[in-house]
N, C-alpha and C positions, 0 to 999 in steps of 0.2 A: 815227803819224809825226806830228810836229807841223808841221803846215800852216795857215799861216794864210791872212786873206782881206783884199787889198787894193784901194784907189782908186786909181784915175790919169783926172785930165783930157785930156781929145781933144778935135781942133777938126778938121773933114774926114778925120777916119780916120787921126791922126798927135795920139802924146803929144803934149802940150804940160806935162806935170808931170810931178817924178818920181813915183815910187809910193809911196804911204801906208798902213802898213796900218788896215782899220778894223774886223778880227775877229781879235784874237789868243788865244793861250793856248799851252798844254803839249799840246794836243789836236790831232785833227784837223777845222779848222774849212774849210770851202768848200761850195757856194759862194756867195757872197754876192749876192742878187738882191732889187734895190729893188721894194717896192709902187706898184702903177700911177699912185696919188697921191706916191711918195717921200719917206712918211712913216716905211714900216717897211724892215728887212732882215731875211729871212727866208734861214734858214742851214741846212747839215746839219752835226753837232758828236759830236763822242765826250769833250766837256767832261764834268767829275764837279767833285767840290764837293773831292776832294782826289785826289792822283795814283794810279791802280790800276795792280797788279802785273802785267794783259798785257789784251789786246785784249777776252777776254770773263768778265776778273777781277768780283768782287763789285763791286759800286757803277759801275762801268762802264755808259755810254750810247751809243746809235747811233741820235738823234733826229733831229726839226726844233725850232729854237729861233729866236725871234723876238727884236727889239732896235729901239731905235730908230736912224732913219737920219742923224736929225740932231746928237745927244751921241754919244762913241767911249767914254764910261764908264757907255756909259746901262746898267742892268741887263737881262741876258737871260731873257727869259722861257722856258720851256721848253713844248713843244706837247703832244710825244710821251710816252710813256714803256712804247714794246712794239717799238722800232724792233731790227733787224737787216740788217747790210746794205744800210739807207737810202739811196736816193740823191737828185739834186739836187729843192728845191722849184721848183714855179710854177705863177705868182699867176693869177686868173682873172680877164680885161679888167676888171673891174667891183672889183678887190681886196677881192672879202667872202670869197677862197675860195685856199686852195692846195691843190695835190697834188702826191702824188710816189711815188714806186715804193718798197717795205721789203717784208723776211721778218714777218713775227710772231715775237717771241723766244720766244712761249707756242706758238708753232705748228711746223710742219713747216719741215725745212731745207730751201733752197733751188728756192725756190717766193715768187717774188714778187708783190704784188697792189698795186693804183692806190688810194693810201690819200685822200679829201677829206676836211679840215680848217674847217668854217665858222667864220667869226671876226669876234669884234664889231670895227670897225674901227676904232674910238676907243679904246679900254682894249688891244687885240690877245688879248683872255681868246679859248680857243675854246667855241664854243657848240654845235658838232656834231662828232665822229671817227668818219665812213662809210670803210666798205671798197667803193670802186665793183665793182657783180656787174659781170664781163667773161664771155662767151660760153666756153665751153672750148676754143673751138678758138684761142682766144691764153693762148700755156704760160705764157711768163715774163716778164712786163715787168720793162726794162730802164731805160725812160726812157719819159715820158709830158710831151705836151705841147698846152697849149689852142686850139684858134683864134681866130683876132683877134675872132670875135665870139660865142664863149664857148659856141656849141652844141652845136661838136663836141671831141674830143680825139686827137691824133696819137700813135701808141703804138708803141714799140721791144719789139719780143716777140724772145726769145733762144729758138731754135728747137734750139738744141744743138749744141758745136761751135761753128763759125763761123758759123751757119746764123740769118741773124736774115730777120725780114718786121718791114714797116710799115704797121700795122692803122689804120683811123678809126673811133671809134665815136659815139656820140651820146654828150651832156655826162652821160646817164645810165645811159648803159654798152650801153646798145642796140645794135642794126642794123650788127653789125661790118662793114666792107668793107675788104678785104686788095686792100694799093697796088702793095705791091711784095717781094720776093724778094730777099733778098742775102748780099753774103758781111759779118761785123764782126766786131769784137771786143770784149770790155767795155764802157762806161756808152759807145757809140759819140754819143747825141745826136741832137734832132729838135726841128726847129722849122715852125712858118709864114711864109711870104712874106706881107705885107701884104695883100694882094688877097685871102688864102685858097683861091686857087686851087691854091698850090703847096708843096710842103713841102721843106725843105734839110734836109741828115741827114749820117751822116757812114759811111762804107762803106768794106772794106777795097778796095786799088789797087794791083797787085803789092807784095803783102804789107805797105802802109803805109794809114793808116785818109788817108781822103780827104773833101773837102766834096763833096757832090752833091745834084742838083733833082729833084726827078719829079713834077707833075701829080699834085693829091690823087687824080683820075681812075682814076691807074695808068699808066703806058706803061713807055715808055722814058728812064730818068734820064740825066742831061747830068752829067759833072765841070766842077764849076767851080775845082777845084785839080788843080797838081800839082807836090806840096810836095815835100824830100828828109826833112821830119818826120813825124809823125802829127799831123793835125788831128782834131779832135772837141770835143763840147757847143758845136755853133754855135748859134747867138743872133742871130736879125733883129733891127737898130736899129727905134726906132719909129716912124720915117718910111721905114724899107724900103729906104735906100739903103747899109746896110755888115753885114755879117755877124762877129760876132765871134764867134771859138772857141779851143780851148787848143793850145798848139804844144807837142809832144813831142820830144825829139831824144836819143836815144842814144848814147854814145858808150864803145865797146870799143879798152880799151886793156894795155897789157904795161908793165911795170915791172920796173927791176932794181933790187935792193941785195945790197951785202958779202955772202957769206955767216955771215960773223963778225956782224954788226950782227945778223941774223936770229936764229939762236944765242944773244945775247947779251940 
């Protein structure tokens, strides 16, 4: 899939510029996330030196990359070399670490773990790569997000089928606390409200993914959206006033063409 990442200027939640590409290629590049200081962009990509024959072909990648934010021609820095079904990176509040979910292509398939990259904030060089130790009752991580104070991590856990659970663990992976069981699909996503007291997440409602909130201590989830499309990947703005998300619309169509044209 040829997916590029773009940037658009907004004012009071409305677009004030046309979308401009910021990470491009013949590969799958998404999503571009700025570091807290605005210096770096981290993203997931399947990019390789030359095009590959298929998704798992020799030379293919499924990893986390980094590049300077202020130079669209900047060289990408490959941060990992073990990814498989890798998800979105998420910066720590101090900009020194990235977390993301991924399988290990050298390990068992279908089991996603959380990985932590510690970076040199000046050069972007990886200083340490570690798998976050998680309790056995968190089965399959689909998404992870640091709390605003960096002390905890919220996790979207795939329990099988369309069963999902939200968990909170300490930044070291310990002291797990289940927040909510719910229905979801794909990489729905989760983020924190800026006060650290509420989680915002994507869940199935009447067959569509919608945006909801729930207290971090657990309780009843509240719907923020009732959209005809699918809303996922919620991210809260730094000032806490806005939530950005992806919106997917499916179109089912029936086409007709003269039979002679189809035969020829």
